[in-house]
C-alpha positions in Angstrom: 18.6 -5.8 55.2 20.4 -5.7 51.8 19.0 -6.9 48.4 22.1 -9.2 48.1 19.7 -11.8 49.8 18.1 -12.0 46.1 19.8 -12.5 42.9 17.5 -11.5 40.0 18.7 -11.4 36.4 17.3 -8.3 34.4 14.0 -8.3 32.5 12.7 -6.0 29.8 10.4 -3.9 32.1 12.9 -3.8 34.9 15.6 -2.5 32.6 13.8 0.7 32.1 12.9 1.3 36.0 15.0 2.8 38.8 12.3 1.8 41.2 9.5 -0.9 40.7 6.6 1.8 41.4 7.7 4.0 38.4 5.9 1.7 36.3 2.8 3.9 36.9 4.7 7.2 35.8 3.5 7.2 32.3 -0.2 6.9 33.4 0.2 9.8 36.1 1.7 12.0 33.4 -1.1 10.8 30.7 -4.1 10.9 32.9 -3.2 13.2 35.7 -5.3 11.5 38.4 -6.1 13.0 41.7 -6.1 9.5 43.8 -5.4 6.2 42.8 -7.5 2.9 43.9 -5.9 -0.5 43.8 -7.7 -3.9 43.2 -6.7 -7.1 44.5 -8.8 -10.2 43.8 -8.9 -13.2 46.1 -10.8 -16.6 45.7 -12.4 -17.9 48.9 -12.2 -21.6 48.0 -9.9 -22.8 51.0 -7.2 -21.5 53.0 -4.8 -19.0 51.6 -1.3 -20.3 50.6 2.0 -18.3 50.4 1.4 -16.9 47.3 -1.9 -15.3 48.1 -0.6 -13.6 51.2 2.9 -12.3 49.6 0.5 -10.6 46.6 -1.5 -8.9 49.6 1.5 -7.8 51.5 3.1 -6.6 48.4 -0.1 -4.8 47.3 -0.1 -2.7 50.6 3.6 -1.9 50.1 3.4 -0.8 46.8 0.4 1.4 47.5 2.1 3.0 50.4 5.5 3.7 48.4 3.3 5.4 45.4 1.5 7.6 48.1 4.9 8.7 49.5 6.6 9.1 46.5 3.9 10.8 44.3 1.8 12.3 47.2 -1.3 11.0 46.0 -4.4 9.6 48.2 -4.6 5.7 47.8 -6.6 3.0 48.9 -7.0 -0.8 48.2 -10.1 -2.7 47.4 -10.0 -6.5 48.2 -12.5 -8.3 46.1 -13.6 -11.6 47.3 -14.8 -13.9 44.5 -17.5 -16.2 46.1 -18.9 -17.3 42.7 -16.3 -19.9 42.3 -17.4 -23.5 42.2 -18.3 -25.3 45.6 -19.8 -28.6 44.2 -20.7 -29.7 40.7 -23.0 -32.5 39.1 -22.4 -33.9 35.4 -25.1 -34.9 33.3 -25.3 -38.0 31.0 -23.7 -36.0 28.0 -20.8 -34.6 30.1 -22.2 -31.2 30.9 -21.1 -29.8 34.0 -23.4 -27.9 36.3 -22.0 -26.4 39.4 -23.0 -24.3 42.6 -21.3 -21.4 43.7 -19.7 -20.9 47.4 -22.4 -18.3 47.8 -25.3 -20.4 47.0 -23.9 -23.4 49.0 -22.6 -21.6 52.2 -24.9 -18.4 52.1 -23.7 -14.7 52.9 -23.1 -15.3 57.0 -20.8 -18.5 56.3 -18.7 -16.6 53.3 -18.4 -13.4 55.7 -17.0 -15.9 58.6 -14.6 -17.5 56.0 -13.3 -14.1 55.1 -13.0 -13.5 59.0 -11.1 -16.8 59.3 -8.6 -16.5 56.5 -7.9 -12.8 56.1 -9.7 -10.1 58.5 -6.7 -10.1 60.9 -4.3 -10.1 58.2 -5.8 -7.2 56.3 -6.0 -5.0 59.5 -2.3 -5.8 60.3 -1.5 -4.8 56.9 -3.5 -1.5 57.1 -2.1 -0.7 60.4 1.7 -1.2 59.3 1.1 0.7 56.0 -1.5 3.4 56.7 -3.1 2.4 53.6 -7.0 1.9 54.0 -8.9 -1.1 52.5 -12.3 -2.1 51.9 -13.5 -5.6 51.2 -16.1 -6.2 48.1 -17.7 -9.4 48.1 -18.6 -10.6 44.4 -22.0 -11.5 45.3 -22.7 -8.2 46.7 -21.2 -6.3 43.9 -23.3 -7.9 41.1 -26.7 -6.9 42.8 -25.7 -3.3 42.5 -27.1 -1.1 39.7 -23.5 -0.3 38.4 -22.7 -3.9 37.8 -25.6 -4.7 36.1 -25.7 -1.5 34.0 -22.4 -2.4 32.7 -23.2 -6.1 32.2 -26.3 -5.0 30.3 -24.0 -2.7 28.2 -21.8 -5.6 27.0 -24.6 -7.5 25.6 -24.9 -4.8 22.8 -21.6 -6.4 21.7 -22.6 -9.8 22.7 -21.3 -11.4 19.1 -17.8 -10.2 19.9 -17.9 -10.2 23.7 -18.6 -13.9 23.7 -15.4 -14.8 22.0 -13.4 -12.8 24.4 -15.1 -14.5 27.3 -14.8 -18.1 25.8 -12.1 -17.9 23.0 -12.4 -21.6 22.0 -16.1 -22.1 21.8 -17.5 -18.4 21.8 -20.4 -19.6 24.4 -21.4 -16.7 26.4 -20.3 -17.2 29.8 -23.1 -16.2 31.7 -24.5 -18.4 34.5 -27.9 -17.9 35.8 -28.8 -20.1 38.6 -31.9 -22.3 38.6 -34.2 -20.6 41.1 -35.2 -24.1 42.5 -31.9 -26.0 43.0 -29.3 -23.0 42.7 -27.2 -25.0 40.1 -26.1 -23.5 36.7 -24.6 -24.8 33.6 -20.8 -24.2 34.3 -19.8 -23.4 30.5 -23.2 -22.0 29.5 -23.4 -24.4 26.4 -27.0 -24.2 26.3 -27.7 -20.8 27.7 -29.2 -18.4 25.0 -29.8 -14.5 24.9 -33.3 -14.2 24.0 -33.6 -10.4 24.1 -32.1 -7.5 25.7 -32.0 -3.6 25.9 -30.3 -0.9 28.1 -32.6 -2.0 31.1 -33.0 -5.8 30.9 -32.2 -9.0 29.3 -33.8 -12.4 29.1 -31.8 -15.6 28.8 -33.0 -19.2 28.3 -31.1 -21.7 30.6 -30.8 -25.3 31.0 -30.8 -27.1 34.6 -29.6 -30.6 35.2 -32.5 -31.4 37.1 -35.4 -29.0 36.2 -35.0 -28.8 32.4 -35.2 -25.4 30.5 -36.1 -22.2 32.2 -35.9 -18.4 31.4 -34.1 -15.9 33.7 -34.5 -12.1 33.5 -31.8 -9.7 34.3 -32.5 -6.1 35.0 -31.4 -3.3 37.0 -33.5 -3.9 40.0 -34.0 -7.4 40.3 -32.5 -10.1 42.4 -31.5 -12.6 39.4 -27.8 -13.7 40.4 -25.2 -12.9 37.7 -22.5 -15.7 37.7 -19.9 -15.0 35.4 -16.8 -16.8 34.3 -13.3 -15.2 35.5 -12.8 -13.7 32.0 -16.1 -11.9 31.7 -16.1 -11.0 35.6 -12.8 -8.9 34.7 -14.3 -7.4 31.8 -17.2 -6.2 33.9 -14.8 -5.0 36.8 -12.3 -3.1 34.5 -15.3 -1.5 32.4 -16.7 0.0 35.6 -13.3 1.3 36.7 -13.1 3.3 33.3 -15.8 5.8 34.7 -14.1 7.0 37.9 -13.3 10.4 37.3 -9.9 11.8 38.7 -8.8 8.2 39.9 -6.6 5.9 38.3 -7.5 2.4 39.1 -4.8 -0.2 39.3 -5.8 -4.0 39.3 -3.0 -6.0 40.9 -2.6 -9.5 39.7 -0.2 -12.7 40.1 2.0 -13.0 37.3 0.0 -15.9 35.9 -2.4 -13.4 34.6 -0.1 -12.0 32.0 -1.5 -14.6 29.7 -5.1 -13.7 30.3 -5.4 -10.1 29.9 -5.4 -9.7 25.9 -9.0 -11.0 25.7 -10.1 -8.4 28.3 -8.2 -5.6 26.1 -10.0 -6.5 23.3 -13.5 -6.6 24.9 -12.7 -3.1 26.4 -11.6 -2.1 22.9 -14.9 -3.1 21.5 -16.7 -1.1 24.2 -14.7 1.6 22.9 -11.8 2.1 25.4 -8.3 2.8 24.8 -5.3 1.7 26.4 -4.9 5.0 28.3 -8.7 4.9 29.7 -8.6 1.6 31.0 -7.2 0.4 34.4 -3.5 -0.2 34.9 -2.4 -3.6 35.7 0.6 -4.7 38.0 1.8 -8.1 37.9 3.2 -9.6 41.0 5.6 -12.8 41.3 4.3 -16.1 40.9 5.4 -18.8 43.5 6.0 -21.8 41.7 6.5 -25.6 42.5 9.2 -27.9 41.5 7.6 -28.5 38.2 7.7 -24.7 37.5 3.7 -24.6 37.9 2.1 -22.0 39.7 1.4 -23.0 43.4 -2.4 -23.1 43.2 -5.4 -24.0 45.2 -6.2 -26.7 42.7 -2.8 -28.2 42.9 -3.1 -28.2 46.5 -6.7 -29.6 46.5 -5.4 -32.5 44.0 -2.5 -33.5 46.3 -0.2 -33.2 43.3 3.3 -34.7 43.5 4.8 -31.1 42.9 3.3 -30.0 46.1 4.1 -32.9 48.2 7.3 -31.4 49.6 5.9 -28.1 50.4 5.9 -27.3 54.0 2.2 -27.2 55.4 2.4 -23.8 56.4 3.1 -22.4 53.1 0.1 -24.4 51.9 -2.3 -22.9 54.8 -1.1 -19.4 56.0 -3.3 -19.8 58.9 -0.7 -22.1 60.0 1.9 -19.8 59.3 0.3 -17.2 61.2 -0.4 -19.4 64.6 3.6 -20.6 64.5 4.8 -16.7 63.9 3.4 -14.1 66.3 5.2 -11.5 64.0 4.2 -12.9 60.7 2.4 -9.7 59.3 6.0 -7.8 59.7 7.9 -10.8 58.5 5.8 -10.7 55.1 6.0 -7.0 54.8 9.9 -7.5 55.3 9.9 -9.8 52.3 7.8 -7.6 50.4 9.9 -4.5 51.2 12.9 -6.8 50.1 11.6 -7.5 46.9 10.7 -3.9 46.3 14.6 -2.8 46.7 15.0 -3.8 42.8 12.4 -4.0 40.1 14.2 -7.3 39.0 13.2 -8.6 42.3 9.4 -7.7 41.7 8.9 -8.5 37.7 9.8 -12.2 38.1 8.6 -15.5 39.7 10.1 -17.6 42.7 10.2 -21.0 43.7 8.8 -22.0 46.8 12.1 -23.1 48.1 13.5 -19.5 47.5 10.4 -18.1 49.3 11.2 -20.5 52.3 14.9 -19.4 52.0 14.0 -15.7 52.1 11.6 -15.9 54.9 14.2 -17.5 57.1 16.3 -14.7 56.6 14.2 -11.4 56.8 
């Protein structure tokens, strides 16, 4: 297999790398970690598309390459985000109230979805690369004292953090579902922080059906903490800063490059420098004919730009059914991209990915 299958222009980062994984060397020299832990986030709202599966395959290939080159133990945490919207209601003033996948389906059905979409794929990636993984479901994670402790700590800086979670409005993006109907105000416009300390916080919230209610979050209770994407990532990366002797690396799609500055600002407010917080590695986006990221929202909207996509690219479960060797095929594509940093730090059209998969 030769990298002549792909022609990639140079980029600023790729220009200074001989190997894509060398991007972590500065942090290895600065932090001198004894192990490396990768985090890859995944939404559970619908079948995985080609971009999701390729990011996951690349994550395992990168982890294996780093383990083998730098002789450090590695592992991967697959974060499953089950707090995304399942359905929603709108009040007379245009405010949206949503219910999460967790609250709509329950833990057992969420685990069945994970099994249906991902389990055999992850197990195959682990077997092929020798890199171990664990699955971390958001709803389970937010129950832990560690998560709640970090969340409560951010509230000491609430007047700054709220602008990092909602740069246009400054609304604190904390959604605490109504205990009666399990819906919460999506943009938390009427959610108010009443009081807080190191051990607990009290919020006033509004329900579309039941009106005003109070919600208390403490280290031990079961109040569900539903955070928007930026706030969730602030808490996640905040908690990673306390892992002694471990370099945490979050692996994200290239679309995240536009989103991480607000997280950095929040972590800076919390007192962390750029060499204390987790690293991030941004992997290729798959884009449609319009240049837009291939996403589940475009697929669910049946947007014009995804009409020409093969069905198997939109639902990778179909790809798996039609290709008994699908795991090795995706790994070969990931390994092909890893032959040159220019192939990693870029985007690909879905047609190019289709071409490459036919050749590997």
